[in-house]
N, C-alpha and C positions, 0 to 999 in steps of 0.2 A: 369647372370641367369634370365630366364624370369619368368613371373608372373606365368605362367602354371606350371612350374617345381617347383617353391617355394610352391604353393598350394599342388602339389601332395605329395611332400616331408613332408610337415607339416601333411597331411592326413595320410600318411604312418607311420610318427612318432608316431602320436596319437594311430593309430592301434597296432603298435608294443608295445607301452608303456601298452596298454590294455592287450595284450597278455601276457606280462611279470608279470603284476599284478596277472592275472588269474592263470598263471603257479605257481606262488609262494603260491597262497592260496590253490591250489590243492595239491601241495607238501607237506604243512604242515599239512594235514588232516592225521589222524591216519591210515586209510587204503591205503593211497598213491593215485596214479593216476590210475583211471580205464579207460576202453576202451571207455566208453561213454563220459568221459571228454576229452579224446584225440580227439575224434570226434567233440567235441565242440570247442576245440582250432583249429582244422582244418577249420571248418565253420567260426569261426572268422577271420582266415586268408583269406579265400575267400571273407568274406565280406569287409574286408580291402582293398583287390585288387579291388573289385567291386566299392567301395567308391572312391578309387583312380581314377579309370576310369571315374566315374561320375563327379568328380570335375574337371579333366582334360577337359572333354567334355564341361562342362558348362562354365569354365573360358575361354576356347579358343573361345567360340562362343559369350561370352559377351564383349571381348576385341576387 
């Protein structure tokens, strides 16, 4: 496994972990998950993808 792949997988794993924590906190609220919170999770997913792309670009250009 290359350094780029390891870095991207770590970044994706951290993003996924953050999404799971957010989902559990939203689910435990009394009113449940609203449409705004679903959009927030979608945006968090897109930010994770962007961060993975940025990490891959930076690591590939530094090595």
